[in-house]
C-alpha positions in Angstrom: 0.0 0.0 0.0 1.3 3.5 -0.8 1.3 5.8 2.2 2.2 9.5 2.0 1.4 12.4 4.3 0.7 16.0 3.3 2.8 15.6 0.2 2.5 17.9 -2.8 0.7 16.9 -5.9 3.9 16.3 -7.8 5.4 14.1 -5.0 2.1 12.1 -4.8 2.0 11.4 -8.5 5.7 10.5 -8.5 5.3 8.1 -5.6 2.2 6.5 -7.1 4.0 6.0 -10.4 7.0 4.4 -8.7 5.0 2.0 -6.6 2.0 1.1 -8.7 3.5 -2.1 -10.1 3.9 -3.5 -6.6 1.0 -2.2 -4.6 -2.7 -1.8 -4.7 -3.1 1.8 -3.6 -6.2 2.1 -1.4 -7.7 3.2 1.9 -10.3 1.1 3.7 -12.3 2.6 6.5 -12.9 -0.7 8.4 -11.8 -4.3 8.5 -15.0 -5.3 6.9 -14.5 -3.0 3.9 -11.0 -4.3 3.5 -12.2 -7.9 3.7 -15.0 -7.3 1.2 -12.5 -5.5 -1.1 -10.1 -8.4 -1.0 -13.0 -10.8 -1.8 -14.7 -8.8 -4.5 -12.2 -6.6 -6.3 -9.1 -7.3 -8.4 -6.8 -5.0 -10.3 -4.2 -5.8 -13.0 -1.8 -2.8 -13.4 -0.5 -2.0 -16.9 -2.8 -4.5 -18.5 -2.4 -2.7 -21.8 0.6 -0.7 -23.1 0.7 2.9 -24.1 0.9 1.8 -27.7 -2.3 -0.3 -27.3 -4.0 2.7 -25.5 -3.1 4.9 -28.4 -4.5 2.5 -31.0 -7.7 2.2 -29.1 -8.0 5.9 -28.8 -7.4 6.4 -32.5 -10.3 4.1 -33.3 -12.9 5.5 -30.9 -12.0 9.2 -30.9 -13.4 10.0 -34.4 -16.8 9.1 -33.0 -16.5 10.4 -29.4 -15.0 13.8 -30.4 -18.0 14.6 -32.6 -20.3 14.4 -29.5 -20.7 17.0 -26.8 -20.3 16.0 -23.2 -23.7 15.3 -21.6 -24.5 17.1 -18.4 -26.6 14.3 -16.9 -27.2 10.6 -17.4 -30.6 8.9 -17.9 -30.3 7.4 -14.4 -28.7 10.5 -12.9 -25.5 8.6 -12.2 -22.9 10.4 -14.4 -22.0 14.1 -14.9 -20.2 15.4 -18.1 -19.8 12.2 -20.1 -20.2 10.8 -23.6 -20.5 7.1 -24.4 -20.8 4.5 -27.1 -21.3 0.8 -27.5 -18.7 -0.9 -29.7 -19.0 -4.4 -31.1 -16.4 -4.5 -33.9 -12.8 -3.4 -33.6 -9.9 -3.3 -36.1 -7.6 -6.2 -36.2 -5.1 -5.1 -33.6 -7.6 -3.8 -31.2 -9.6 -7.0 -31.5 -6.6 -8.9 -30.1 -6.6 -6.5 -27.1 -10.4 -7.0 -26.5 -10.0 -10.7 -26.8 -7.3 -10.6 -24.1 -9.5 -8.4 -22.0 -12.4 -10.9 -22.2 -10.2 -13.9 -21.5 -8.7 -12.2 -18.4 -12.1 -11.4 -17.0 -14.3 -14.3 -18.1 -11.9 -17.1 -19.1 -13.4 -19.4 -21.7 -16.9 -18.6 -20.5 -18.7 -16.7 -23.3 -21.7 -15.8 -21.2 -20.9 -12.0 -21.3 -22.3 -9.1 -23.1 -20.7 -8.9 -26.6 -20.4 -5.1 -26.8 -17.7 -3.0 -25.1 -19.3 -0.1 -23.3 -17.0 3.0 -23.9 -17.4 5.8 -21.3 -15.6 9.1 -21.9 -15.6 11.2 -18.7 -14.6 14.9 -18.8 -11.9 16.2 -16.6 -14.7 18.1 -14.8 -17.1 15.2 -14.7 -17.6 12.5 -12.2 -19.7 9.3 -11.6 -22.1 9.4 -8.6 -22.6 6.5 -6.2 -24.6 3.7 -7.8 -24.9 -0.1 -8.2 -25.1 -1.4 -11.8 -28.6 -2.7 -12.4 -29.1 -6.4 -12.1 -31.6 -6.1 -15.0 -28.8 -5.4 -17.4 -25.7 -7.2 -16.2 -24.6 -10.2 -14.2 -22.0 -10.9 -11.5 -18.8 -9.5 -13.1 -18.2 -5.9 -14.0 -14.9 -4.9 -15.4 -13.1 -2.0 -16.9 -9.8 -0.8 -18.5 -8.8 2.8 -17.6 -7.4 4.9 -20.5 -5.7 8.4 -20.5 -5.8 9.1 -16.8 -5.5 7.8 -13.2 -8.7 8.1 -11.1 -10.0 7.3 -7.7 -12.9 4.9 -7.3 -14.9 4.7 -4.0 -16.9 1.7 -2.9 -19.3 2.3 0.0 -21.6 0.0 1.9 -22.6 2.6 4.5 -21.1 5.5 6.4 -18.8 3.1 8.4 -17.7 0.8 5.6 -16.1 2.2 2.5 -12.9 2.0 0.5 -11.1 4.4 -1.9 -8.9 2.8 -4.6 -6.5 4.3 -7.1 -7.3 3.1 -10.6 -4.1 3.7 -12.5 -4.1 4.5 -16.2 -3.7 1.3 -18.3 -5.0 -0.9 -15.5 -7.9 -3.4 -15.6 -10.3 -3.9 -12.6 -12.9 -6.5 -11.9 -15.8 -6.2 -9.5 -17.6 -9.2 -8.1 -19.4 -10.6 -5.0 -20.5 -8.0 -2.4 -18.5 -5.2 -4.0 -20.5 -5.7 -7.1 -24.0 -6.2 -5.5 -24.0 -4.4 -2.2 -21.5 -1.6 -2.4 -22.1 1.5 -4.4 -19.2 2.6 -6.6 -18.3 6.0 -7.9 -15.5 8.0 -9.6 -14.6 10.9 -7.3 -14.6 14.5 -8.7 -11.4 16.5 -9.1 -9.3 16.7 -7.1 -9.7 13.4 -5.4 -7.7 12.8 -2.2 -6.3 9.4 -1.4 -4.0 8.8 1.6 -3.5 12.6 2.0 -2.4 12.9 -1.7 -4.3 14.9 -4.4 -5.0 12.9 -7.5 -5.8 15.1 -10.4 -7.8 13.3 -13.2 -7.7 14.4 -16.8 -10.1 13.2 -19.5 -10.7 9.5 -18.7 -12.0 6.8 -21.0 -13.2 3.4 -19.6 -13.7 0.3 -21.7 -16.2 -1.8 -19.8 -17.3 -5.4 -20.2 -20.0 -7.1 -18.1 -21.3 -10.6 -17.7 -24.8 -11.4 -18.8 -27.7 -11.6 -16.3 -27.8 -15.1 -14.9 
């Protein structure tokens, strides 16, 4: 775990970059929250390379950049975002998506075929919510592009956890973290372990299992 006290923004980002391959950077408010996090959340750092990130961005930006950021989402969960569903990718990006799917689902093909692409403005954020069980099953996963961010999981006022999602990483939510804890992307600037984490534009590639 990365620990830093009253450090400057530059020091915080430098420390996080230096340690991110070895540690899951997080804060848990209670033993229960830490236990549930261990049981229901995994993170693979540097799952994709900068080159793969650029190739993905090159394919989706022509569509995303033609759209304005929406101020609100249909379920009131997201502020300043644009999104798209993508089924077909070019040859190189298809290989990355196949690796993504295999890492999360293994040989199980019981997952939604489309990749949900969510583009969050630097000034945007995602409010606390639980993904509807009407639309997706027990696994929710995402790859973070372009920026680090801080995700919060919260069961109640006493039980919550804040986690650094580094750029290029892949996360998977399951069990109580998926079904009982709300999750959110904190607004700028997010604070984690007394360090300010400034998020820029962030794109998430999301894959979910089907409803059982």
